[in-house]
Backbone as JSON Lines, residues from 0, in Angstrom:
{"i":0,"aa":"M","n":[134.72,66.03,77.65],"ca":[135.05,66.03,75.68],"c":[133.96,67.36,74.78]}
{"i":1,"aa":"R","n":[134.0,67.37,74.32],"ca":[133.95,68.56,73.05],"c":[134.26,67.92,71.82]}
{"i":2,"aa":"W","n":[133.36,67.82,70.58],"ca":[133.5,67.02,69.73],"c":[133.29,68.6,68.96]}
{"i":3,"aa":"T","n":[134.05,68.91,67.78],"ca":[133.21,70.2,67.13],"c":[132.92,69.54,65.79]}
{"i":4,"aa":"S","n":[132.78,70.5,64.59],"ca":[132.67,70.11,63.34],"c":[133.94,69.92,62.74]}
{"i":5,"aa":"G","n":[134.06,69.67,61.58],"ca":[135.02,69.66,60.74],"c":[135.36,71.58,60.35]}
{"i":6,"aa":"A","n":[134.22,72.47,59.56],"ca":[134.04,73.4,59.81],"c":[133.8,74.5,60.25]}
{"i":7,"aa":"E","n":[134.75,73.9,62.21],"ca":[134.76,74.33,63.78],"c":[136.28,74.41,63.79]}
{"i":8,"aa":"L","n":[136.78,73.87,62.89],"ca":[137.96,74.34,62.7],"c":[138.73,74.37,61.5]}
{"i":9,"aa":"C","n":[138.35,74.67,60.28],"ca":[138.79,75.52,59.75],"c":[139.71,76.09,59.76]}
{"i":10,"aa":"P","n":[139.36,77.49,60.31],"ca":[140.29,78.18,60.94],"c":[141.79,78.08,61.29]}
{"i":11,"aa":"L","n":[141.75,76.47,62.32],"ca":[143.17,75.78,62.41],"c":[143.83,75.16,61.89]}
{"i":12,"aa":"I","n":[143.09,75.29,60.64],"ca":[143.76,75.0,59.75],"c":[144.42,75.3,58.46]}
{"i":13,"aa":"T","n":[146.2,75.18,58.38],"ca":[146.72,75.75,57.87],"c":[146.99,75.25,56.34]}
{"i":14,"aa":"E","n":[146.83,75.46,55.44],"ca":[147.49,75.34,53.75],"c":[149.25,75.15,54.36]}
{"i":15,"aa":"L","n":[149.9,74.3,53.7],"ca":[151.42,74.8,53.76],"c":[151.75,74.79,52.3]}
{"i":16,"aa":"T","n":[152.2,75.87,51.47],"ca":[152.69,75.71,50.35],"c":[154.73,76.11,51.23]}
{"i":17,"aa":"P","n":[154.78,75.17,50.76],"ca":[156.25,74.97,50.82],"c":[157.01,75.5,49.91]}
{"i":18,"aa":"E","n":[158.23,76.21,49.89],"ca":[158.71,76.61,48.6],"c":[160.51,75.85,48.76]}
{"i":19,"aa":"E","n":[161.28,76.1,48.16],"ca":[162.37,76.27,47.92],"c":[163.17,76.23,47.14]}
{"i":20,"aa":"P","n":[164.9,77.0,47.66],"ca":[165.02,76.74,45.47],"c":[165.81,75.54,45.12]}
{"i":21,"aa":"A","n":[165.39,75.53,44.04],"ca":[166.24,74.61,43.02],"c":[167.11,75.16,43.16]}
{"i":22,"aa":"R","n":[168.07,73.35,43.79],"ca":[170.21,73.4,43.83],"c":[170.29,73.73,42.27]}
{"i":23,"aa":"F","n":[171.61,74.04,42.15],"ca":[172.05,73.48,40.99],"c":[173.7,73.87,40.92]}
{"i":24,"aa":"N","n":[174.02,72.4,40.65],"ca":[175.6,72.26,41.07],"c":[176.51,72.83,39.31]}
{"i":25,"aa":"P","n":[176.45,74.04,38.78],"ca":[177.88,74.0,37.38],"c":[179.19,73.42,37.98]}
{"i":26,"aa":"E","n":[179.31,73.49,38.7],"ca":[180.91,72.54,38.43],"c":[180.53,71.03,37.68]}
{"i":27,"aa":"R","n":[179.62,70.4,37.85],"ca":[178.58,70.06,36.94],"c":[179.02,69.59,35.46]}
{"i":28,"aa":"L","n":[178.55,70.52,35.64],"ca":[178.13,70.9,33.81],"c":[179.47,71.04,33.39]}
{"i":29,"aa":"E","n":[180.35,71.99,34.5],"ca":[182.08,72.5,33.9],"c":[182.43,70.91,33.17]}
{"i":30,"aa":"E","n":[181.92,69.28,34.62],"ca":[182.47,68.77,34.13],"c":[182.5,68.12,32.84]}
{"i":31,"aa":"L","n":[180.89,68.11,33.29],"ca":[180.38,67.9,31.35],"c":[181.07,68.61,30.31]}
{"i":32,"aa":"C","n":[181.33,69.64,30.33],"ca":[181.59,70.69,29.0],"c":[183.46,69.9,28.88]}
{"i":33,"aa":"H","n":[183.81,69.79,30.19],"ca":[185.04,69.57,29.35],"c":[185.34,67.62,29.37]}
{"i":34,"aa":"K","n":[184.69,67.45,29.72],"ca":[184.3,65.41,29.02],"c":[184.18,65.71,28.22]}
{"i":35,"aa":"I","n":[183.12,66.13,27.73],"ca":[182.79,65.85,25.68],"c":[182.61,67.08,25.29]}
{"i":36,"aa":"G","n":[183.14,67.9,25.67],"ca":[183.01,68.89,24.13],"c":[181.77,70.47,24.76]}
{"i":37,"aa":"E","n":[181.51,71.43,24.58],"ca":[180.54,72.05,25.05],"c":[179.65,71.89,23.66]}
{"i":38,"aa":"V","n":[179.6,71.75,22.79],"ca":[178.35,71.86,22.07],"c":[177.29,70.56,22.69]}
{"i":39,"aa":"R","n":[178.51,69.1,22.48],"ca":[177.55,67.65,22.9],"c":[177.41,68.21,24.35]}
{"i":40,"aa":"A","n":[177.74,68.66,25.37],"ca":[176.86,69.04,26.76],"c":[175.27,70.33,26.64]}
{"i":41,"aa":"E","n":[176.28,70.96,25.11],"ca":[174.31,71.29,25.65],"c":[173.68,70.74,24.8]}
{"i":42,"aa":"A","n":[173.71,70.04,23.73],"ca":[173.03,68.78,23.74],"c":[172.54,68.05,24.5]}
{"i":43,"aa":"E","n":[173.5,67.57,25.64],"ca":[173.33,66.28,26.85],"c":[172.24,67.17,27.39]}
{"i":44,"aa":"V","n":[172.98,68.29,28.1],"ca":[171.6,69.33,28.6],"c":[170.36,69.49,27.85]}
{"i":45,"aa":"A","n":[169.83,69.83,27.0],"ca":[168.37,70.23,26.47],"c":[167.68,68.75,26.41]}
{"i":46,"aa":"L","n":[168.39,67.73,26.41],"ca":[167.7,66.27,25.6],"c":[167.33,65.38,27.21]}
{"i":47,"aa":"A","n":[167.99,65.44,28.32],"ca":[168.07,65.53,29.38],"c":[166.65,66.77,30.37]}
{"i":48,"aa":"L","n":[167.13,67.21,29.98],"ca":[165.92,68.51,30.47],"c":[164.42,67.62,29.37]}
{"i":49,"aa":"H","n":[164.48,68.21,28.2],"ca":[163.43,67.07,27.57],"c":[163.0,65.91,28.68]}
{"i":50,"aa":"R","n":[163.83,65.05,28.41],"ca":[163.42,63.18,29.52],"c":[162.93,63.65,30.59]}
{"i":51,"aa":"I","n":[163.47,65.21,31.32],"ca":[162.71,65.37,32.39],"c":[161.31,65.61,32.61]}
{"i":52,"aa":"S","n":[161.16,67.22,31.35],"ca":[159.96,67.34,31.69],"c":[158.53,66.46,30.91]}
{"i":53,"aa":"E","n":[159.83,65.23,30.19],"ca":[158.53,64.52,29.72],"c":[158.39,63.46,30.87]}
{"i":54,"aa":"H","n":[159.25,62.88,31.5],"ca":[158.72,61.92,32.72],"c":[157.93,62.54,33.66]}
{"i":55,"aa":"L","n":[158.17,64.11,34.02],"ca":[157.82,64.39,35.48],"c":[156.05,64.21,35.56]}
{"i":56,"aa":"P","n":[155.64,64.88,34.81],"ca":[153.79,65.05,34.88],"c":[153.25,62.92,34.7]}
{"i":57,"aa":"T","n":[154.55,62.35,33.96],"ca":[153.75,60.89,33.68],"c":[153.58,59.8,35.1]}
{"i":58,"aa":"L","n":[154.33,60.37,35.93],"ca":[154.17,59.26,36.87],"c":[153.66,58.66,37.92]}
{"i":59,"aa":"R","n":[152.96,60.04,38.09],"ca":[151.21,59.55,39.39],"c":[150.5,58.65,38.11]}
{"i":60,"aa":"S","n":[150.38,58.84,36.75],"ca":[149.57,57.84,36.46],"c":[150.88,56.55,36.37]}
{"i":61,"aa":"L","n":[151.94,56.45,36.01],"ca":[152.65,55.06,35.84],"c":[152.56,54.58,37.28]}
{"i":62,"aa":"L","n":[153.33,55.14,38.08],"ca":[152.36,55.07,39.72],"c":[151.14,53.9,39.54]}
{"i":63,"aa":"R","n":[150.09,54.44,39.16],"ca":[148.68,53.39,39.47],"c":[148.78,52.82,38.38]}
{"i":64,"aa":"D","n":[149.07,52.4,37.7],"ca":[148.9,51.46,36.58],"c":[150.28,50.46,35.87]}
{"i":65,"aa":"N","n":[151.51,50.96,36.12],"ca":[152.62,49.96,36.41],"c":[153.93,50.88,37.05]}
{"i":66,"aa":"E","n":[153.84,49.92,38.13],"ca":[154.66,50.18,38.74],"c":[156.23,49.93,38.94]}
{"i":67,"aa":"G","n":[157.12,49.26,37.93],"ca":[157.53,48.69,37.16],"c":[158.55,50.42,36.2]}
{"i":68,"aa":"A","n":[157.44,50.67,35.55],"ca":[157.86,51.26,34.54],"c":[158.15,52.64,35.36]}
{"i":69,"aa":"F","n":[156.73,53.29,36.64],"ca":[157.24,54.2,37.34],"c":[158.45,54.52,37.69]}
{"i":70,"aa":"V","n":[158.8,53.3,38.24],"ca":[160.53,52.83,39.11],"c":[161.79,53.79,38.13]}
{"i":71,"aa":"V","n":[161.76,53.03,36.37],"ca":[162.23,53.42,35.48],"c":[162.37,54.44,35.51]}
{"i":72,"aa":"A","n":[161.18,54.88,35.49],"ca":[161.24,57.07,34.93],"c":[161.81,57.58,35.56]}
{"i":73,"aa":"V","n":[161.43,57.45,37.14],"ca":[162.05,58.05,38.87],"c":[163.79,57.93,38.24]}
{"i":74,"aa":"D","n":[164.35,56.62,38.53],"ca":[165.26,56.47,38.09],"c":[166.04,56.85,37.14]}
{"i":75,"aa":"H","n":[165.33,57.31,35.41],"ca":[165.31,58.68,34.55],"c":[166.01,60.15,35.35]}
{"i":76,"aa":"V","n":[164.6,60.32,36.16],"ca":[164.86,61.6,35.82],"c":[165.7,61.61,36.87]}
{"i":77,"aa":"A","n":[166.09,60.8,37.82],"ca":[167.67,61.5,39.36],"c":[168.58,61.24,38.12]}
{"i":78,"aa":"S","n":[169.1,59.96,37.0],"ca":[169.79,59.7,37.19],"c":[170.14,61.49,35.03]}
{"i":79,"aa":"D","n":[169.86,61.93,34.59],"ca":[169.66,63.08,34.06],"c":[169.44,64.06,35.18]}
{"i":80,"aa":"A","n":[169.0,64.84,36.07],"ca":[169.33,65.29,37.02],"c":[170.53,65.45,37.6]}
{"i":81,"aa":"E","n":[171.35,64.28,38.14],"ca":[172.46,63.73,37.98],"c":[173.81,64.67,37.0]}
{"i":82,"aa":"L","n":[173.31,64.14,35.79],"ca":[174.31,64.58,34.7],"c":[174.27,65.67,34.39]}
{"i":83,"aa":"I","n":[173.35,66.87,34.6],"ca":[173.35,67.84,34.03],"c":[173.32,69.12,35.47]}
{"i":84,"aa":"G","n":[174.03,68.69,36.83],"ca":[174.01,69.0,37.98],"c":[172.48,69.21,38.56]}
{"i":85,"aa":"M","n":[171.4,69.14,38.59],"ca":[170.55,69.43,38.93],"c":[170.47,68.39,40.5]}
{"i":86,"aa":"A","n":[170.64,69.06,41.43],"ca":[171.96,67.96,43.02],"c":[170.36,68.28,42.7]}
{"i":87,"aa":"T","n":[169.34,69.39,43.28],"ca":[167.59,69.38,44.41],"c":[167.38,67.68,43.63]}
{"i":88,"aa":"L","n":[166.53,68.05,42.49],"ca":[166.08,67.07,42.08],"c":[166.7,65.48,41.97]}
{"i":89,"aa":"A","n":[167.89,65.29,41.93],"ca":[168.59,63.86,42.12],"c":[168.67,63.73,42.85]}
{"i":90,"aa":"R","n":[168.45,64.4,44.02],"ca":[167.94,64.12,45.49],"c":[166.77,63.54,45.61]}
{"i":91,"aa":"V","n":[165.64,64.83,45.96],"ca":[164.37,64.12,45.45],"c":[163.75,62.98,45.0]}
{"i":92,"aa":"A","n":[164.49,63.03,43.71],"ca":[164.0,61.71,42.91],"c":[164.14,60.57,43.82]}
{"i":93,"aa":"R","n":[165.66,60.29,44.05],"ca":[166.21,59.37,45.31],"c":[165.31,58.95,46.03]}
{"i":94,"aa":"G","n":[164.4,59.92,46.54],"ca":[163.56,59.73,47.74],"c":[162.37,59.17,47.36]}
{"i":95,"aa":"V","n":[161.77,59.85,45.98],"ca":[160.6,59.24,45.93],"c":[160.95,57.47,45.64]}
{"i":96,"aa":"L","n":[162.4,57.45,44.59],"ca":[162.71,56.1,44.86],"c":[162.69,55.32,46.33]}
{"i":97,"aa":"D","n":[163.5,55.72,47.51],"ca":[163.22,55.05,48.59],"c":[161.78,54.61,49.38]}
{"i":98,"aa":"S","n":[160.81,56.11,48.57],"ca":[160.06,55.47,49.91],"c":[158.89,54.43,48.92]}
{"i":99,"aa":"H","n":[159.18,54.32,47.86],"ca":[158.4,54.26,47.07],"c":[158.69,51.97,47.95]}
{"i":100,"aa":"S","n":[160.22,51.89,47.29],"ca":[161.17,50.47,47.97],"c":[160.64,50.23,49.19]}
{"i":101,"aa":"T","n":[159.69,50.99,50.74],"ca":[159.19,50.55,51.55],"c":[158.53,50.85,52.2]}
{"i":102,"aa":"G","n":[157.42,50.99,50.78],"ca":[156.69,50.64,50.73],"c":[155.61,51.74,51.38]}
{"i":103,"aa":"N","n":[156.04,53.08,51.63],"ca":[155.4,53.6,53.21],"c":[154.85,54.82,51.97]}
{"i":104,"aa":"L","n":[153.29,54.91,52.47],"ca":[152.86,55.64,51.0],"c":[152.45,56.01,51.14]}
{"i":105,"aa":"V","n":[152.5,57.12,52.59],"ca":[152.62,58.83,53.16],"c":[153.49,59.44,52.41]}
{"i":106,"aa":"A","n":[154.81,59.01,52.53],"ca":[156.16,59.31,52.45],"c":[156.65,59.98,51.0]}
{"i":107,"aa":"L","n":[156.12,58.84,50.51],"ca":[155.76,58.11,49.0],"c":[154.61,59.46,47.91]}
{"i":108,"aa":"A","n":[153.88,59.06,48.66],"ca":[152.94,60.68,48.38],"c":[153.64,62.12,48.48]}
{"i":109,"aa":"S","n":[154.75,62.56,49.8],"ca":[154.38,63.5,50.08],"c":[155.74,63.84,48.7]}
{"i":110,"aa":"T","n":[156.55,62.78,49.26],"ca":[158.15,62.84,48.25],"c":[157.8,62.97,46.63]}
{"i":111,"aa":"L","n":[156.52,62.37,46.49],"ca":[155.92,62.52,44.81],"c":[156.1,63.97,44.83]}
{"i":112,"aa":"A","n":[155.17,64.57,45.69],"ca":[154.61,65.82,44.74],"c":[155.99,66.61,45.31]}
{"i":113,"aa":"R","n":[157.16,66.23,46.15],"ca":[158.47,67.49,46.32],"c":[159.14,67.48,45.2]}
{"i":114,"aa":"L","n":[159.07,66.27,43.84],"ca":[159.56,65.85,43.41],"c":[158.78,67.01,42.53]}
{"i":115,"aa":"D","n":[157.42,67.23,41.73],"ca":[156.62,67.75,40.98],"c":[157.15,69.27,40.98]}
{"i":116,"aa":"R","n":[157.24,69.44,42.6],"ca":[157.38,71.0,42.81],"c":[159.17,71.14,42.25]}
{"i":117,"aa":"V","n":[160.38,70.36,43.17],"ca":[161.42,70.55,42.62],"c":[161.55,71.07,41.02]}
{"i":118,"aa":"G","n":[160.9,69.88,40.83],"ca":[161.3,69.75,38.95],"c":[161.24,70.57,38.37]}
{"i":119,"aa":"E","n":[159.51,71.63,38.57],"ca":[159.36,72.95,37.95],"c":[160.25,73.74,38.28]}
{"i":120,"aa":"R","n":[160.38,73.76,39.54],"ca":[161.99,75.09,39.52],"c":[162.89,74.6,38.95]}
{"i":121,"aa":"S","n":[163.77,73.7,39.04],"ca":[164.62,72.83,38.37],"c":[164.82,73.36,36.46]}
{"i":122,"aa":"I","n":[163.7,72.6,36.36],"ca":[163.77,73.1,34.4],"c":[163.95,74.26,34.43]}
{"i":123,"aa":"H","n":[163.7,75.69,35.62],"ca":[163.69,76.9,35.24],"c":[165.04,76.95,35.34]}
{"i":124,"aa":"A","n":[165.12,77.02,36.44],"ca":[166.69,77.29,36.81],"c":[167.01,77.41,35.59]}
{"i":125,"aa":"V","n":[167.47,76.02,34.84],"ca":[168.13,75.66,33.32],"c":[167.96,76.23,32.5]}
{"i":126,"aa":"W","n":[167.09,76.57,32.2],"ca":[166.56,77.73,31.41],"c":[167.11,78.53,31.57]}
{"i":127,"aa":"D","n":[167.26,79.29,33.05],"ca":[167.19,80.28,33.15],"c":[168.6,81.03,33.18]}
{"i":128,"aa":"L","n":[169.13,79.43,33.28],"ca":[171.02,79.71,33.03],"c":[171.21,79.62,31.32]}
{"i":129,"aa":"E","n":[170.66,79.26,30.97],"ca":[170.63,79.15,29.68],"c":[170.61,80.97,28.42]}
{"i":130,"aa":"D","n":[169.6,81.18,29.17],"ca":[169.3,82.21,28.27],"c":[170.36,83.18,29.09]}
{"i":131,"aa":"V","n":[171.08,83.31,30.08],"ca":[172.51,83.93,30.88],"c":[173.81,84.08,30.18]}
{"i":132,"aa":"S","n":[173.62,82.77,29.91],"ca":[174.71,82.1,28.42],"c":[174.84,82.42,27.11]}
{"i":133,"aa":"V","n":[173.62,83.4,26.61],"ca":[173.67,82.54,25.83],"c":[174.02,84.93,25.09]}
């Protein structure tokens, strides 16, 4: 068997740049509008987006410093995402919670990275939708 150095293996290593669309459920927004009215629904969407935008960048430090607060923050991301129809983001956030609860650190790291990617795309998708509807 011949051992190779890491430098010799570099051409064999492919950096993955996963991309997936942010899935949005417009029916969820319609339900919210019918339930609480369009003006209040618009305010709820803005508030949920604000909370999600605040939570996402803090999750890694919360995981390191305060796991209880981490779980609460991820749960809030999932709940807010579900409320306003960010289906993919809600599902990924629940995956982060599942990975955390099982103690699978590899799964937790990968689902947390996915949450960052999907969160960013989801927020932009909702803002783009807002721009179209104005």
